[in-house]
N, C-alpha and C positions, 0 to 999 in steps of 0.2 A: 443525765439529763433532767431538767425539769418537768415534772408531770403537767399536762395540761388541763386549765382550770375549764371544767364544764357547767356552763349555770344551765338548768331546766327552769322555764316558765308555762306553768299547765294550768286549765281551767278546770274545775270541779265543783259540785255541787248539787242541791235537789233537782233542779231542771237539765243539768247537762250530764250528772251520771259521775262515776270515777274511772272511766275507761282512758282519758286522755294521760291520768297520773299512772295508770297501772301499765300503760304501754311505756311511757317514757321512764318509769323505774325500772321496768325490762331491759330499755337501752342503755339507762345507765349503770346497770350490772355490767353488761357485756364490756362498756367501754371501761368501767373500775378493774374489769378482770385483765384488759388489757396496759392498766397502769395509769388511767385518768383519774382526777381528783373530782368527784362529781358533787353536786349540791344543786339545792330546789330552792327557788324564791317562796319565802314562806306566806302563804295565805291561810285563814282559818279552815278553810275546806280540803286542801289539799294535805294540810298538817293533820286533818283528823285521818285522812287515809293512810298516810305516811306512819303514822303512829301504830296502827292495824298492822299495816304489813313490812314496813321498813324501819321500824324504831331509830336504827342506827344512822340512817340518811342524814346529813346536815340540813340545816335550813338556815337561810341566810334571806339577809335583808336586800333589796332590791338595788343598792348601790354596793353590792360584792363584786370584787375583781375576778375577771374571765377572759378567758382566750376566747371562747367559743358559747354564744348563748343559743339553746334549743328552745323554739316555741312550740306549743302545741295547744291551739284554740281556736274555735271556729269564729269567736266573736272579737278577736282583736283587729282594729282597724290597721289600714298601711300605715298611718302616720306612728302609731305605736311600736308596728313592728322596725320601722325607721329608726326609732328612738333605742331601741335595743340595739340596733345593727351599730349605731354610733358609739354605744358604750364601750362594746368588745371589739369592733371592727371586724368580726364575722358572725354570720348567721345561718342557723340550718332550721326550718319551718318543715313541721312534720302536718300532714294534710291530707283530706280523702275528698275534695270537691273541685280540684281544678281551678283554683281561684288565683288572681296574679300575686305574687311575692317579689318584694325586692330582697331577695336572698342570694345566700352563697351557694346553697344545697337545698333541695326542697326531696322529702320523703313523702312517699304517697303509696302505701299497699296496696291499694284499691285492685279489683278484680276490672281488668280490661284497661288499666292506666297506662298510660306511654309516658316517653320522655317529653317527647313534643308536645305534651299538653301543658309544661310549664316552660318559663324561659330563664332560670335560674343555670348558671354554669354547669352545676351538677345535679341530676337529677336520678333519684334512686324510685323507680317504678315497678308497680307489679309485687303479688303476692310473694315473690321469692323476697322480698324485705319486710314481709310481716313481722312484727314484734312479739315475738312469742317465748315464755320464759323456758330456759334449760329443761326445766321440768317436763316439759311436753314433747322434745326431741327425746329424752329419755325412755319415755314412757310409748313412743311411737311404734316400735315393733311389737311389743305386747298388745297395744290395742288394736293394731291390724290384723293381728293374728285370730284373734276374737272376732272380729266383725263375721257375720252370718250365722252366729248360733240363735238360739230360739229368744224371742224378744221376751225378756221380763221387766226390765228395768226403764221407768222415764226419768229423765233428767229435766228440770225446769229452771235456766238459770237464766235471769233478765236484768241484770245489774246489782251493783251493790246499793245503789239508792234506791231501785224499785220504783221508778217514774209514774206518778200517777195510781200508784197501788196495784200495777199491772199482776205481780207476781201472786195476789192472793186471788184475782180474777181467774187467773189460768191455772192456778191450784184447785180451787172450787170448782171448774170444768173437766178436770182431769183425775180427780182423787178417786172416782170408782170407775174406772176404766177396765180394771184388772189387773195393773202393772203397778209394780211398786215404785213409789213415786219418791225421789228425791228432790228436795226445794232448796234452793242457795239462796239467800240475803244478806244482805249488810244489818248492820246493828241498830242503824235507823229507820230501818225500812218501815212505811206507813202499813204496810199488810202485814206486820209481824205479829200483832193480837191474834190475827185472824189465824194465820198460819200454826201459831202455837197451840191455838185450839184443835187443828185439824188434827197436828201431832199428837196431841193426848189422846185423840180418838183413835189414833193409830190408821188413818187415813193417809198419813205422808210421814217420811224422815227429814227433820229440816238442820240444814246445816248452816251455820251463822256466821259470817266472814271466813268461811272456809279457806285454808292453806294447801289444799289438797284438790284442787279443780283439775289436776292431770288425773289422779285417780279416780275422781268421780266420772270423767269423762269416759274413760276406758273402762269401769265396770257397766255405764250404762250401754243400752242397747239403741234405744231412739230418745232424742230430745228436742224438748221446746227452748230456743235461746235467743238472745236479743241478738240485733242487726247491726251492733258496733263491732269493735276491733276484738272481740270474744270469738267472732266468726271464725278467726284463722287459729286458736285453740283447737275449736272442733273440725275443723278441716285437717288440722295436723295429724289428728288422731281418728280421723274417718268416721267420725259419728253422723250417721244419719240425721238429719235435723229440719225442724220447722222453724224457719227464721223468723221471729216476730218484727216489725218493722215499727219501733217507737218514736221515731222523730223523722222529720223532713228529710235531714242529712243522710238517713241511713236507706232511704228509698230506691235510690238509683241502683245501687250497686247490689242491694237483695234482689232485686227483681231481675239484674243483670243474671245474676247466680241461679237463678230461680230457670230463667230461660237457657240456662246453660246447663241444666240439668245437674247441678252442684248441691241445691237445696230445695225445700219447697217455703215460697215466701207469703207472709200474710200481713196486712196492716191491720195494727192493732187498734186503728180508728174507724176501721169498716164496721158496719152494724151487724150484728148478731157474730160477732167475734166468737163468743163460747163454742156456738154449733158449727163455724168454720173449723175452729181449733180441732175439736173431738174428731171431726170427719177427716182433719189431715192428719192427725195422728192414727186414728183407725185405719187410715192407707197404708202407712209407715208399718204396722205393726202388719198388716194382711199382704203386704207383697214384698216377697224375697227379694224380686229381681229389682225393684225400685230402690231397695233399702242397699243393695249391693252397688246399683249404679250411683248412688248419692255418694255412697262411702269412697268408692274408686277413686270418682273425677273430684271430691274434695282432698283427699290425701296427694293427690298428683297436684294441686296446685300449692300446697304449702308443705315443708318438708320440716318445717318448725327452727332453721338456722337462719332466719333475715336478721337477727338484731346483730350476728357474728359478723355478718355481711355491711350491716349499716355501721357498724362500731369500727370496721376497718376504714371505711370512708369519712366518718366523722374526725377520726383521728389524724388523717391526712390533713383535714382543714384546720383543725384545733391547734397544732404546734406551735407554741410560743415563738 
């Protein structure tokens, strides 16, 4: 049987971050393990991320042949989506915002999302379809077993591109709170000079383009994390987190998760962020019951197997 050809088209860049590429890469890995031939449309931004995290992933032009196109972008107009569908005949869209799509399949892992929120013939909705890399499912049992230990380590992980230099602001606010601080950024992060200086002073440990996020999340006791797709990596491993909303499209889900007792949510654009953040982390550190509740409820939402489930559905759609 001929391997189905699946083409990924995803957004990336300084104002967007790397989450679209990373979750598509996770899905591509699950599809490749089941025999699909996957490739990404080449853009400078996507190519940069793939060069760091998946250098063997094929990069192709927009005219590459495909049996299925997978789109992941908040900025793509319906007419553009229709053009991609016309090329391959079958289109899948990854979304978080319940926007209208003329697609054969929509995957939306957002908390509270339901199939009825979309009109596509196939809708994969809710955290059961969160696109989490296999390393997180593999680390899950060990990570959950150590939740409840004394709080010693805090992880700061706010996206590869460090939108607006937010990582530096957060690290400065937390560097002297009495916890070992692990800070994760990409090589192009605007905060990098300031973070290197703090690391040289022994105020934090800096991790640049880390390929061991599962290990870092497992070892952490609390976290300040971005409100994008990395929410599900932390949830899978039950890490009590202050989730920072960095963009409008993250706000709805983060606030819903907060209301459900899954995370503590703060908008990075609120005034007095540093003080609010220090207070929220202090709450986590000082309240054993709060941490235990956040850990249990987040782990219940995401078991780390969403990419496997999504890959099965996409393969059924992509058979040539």
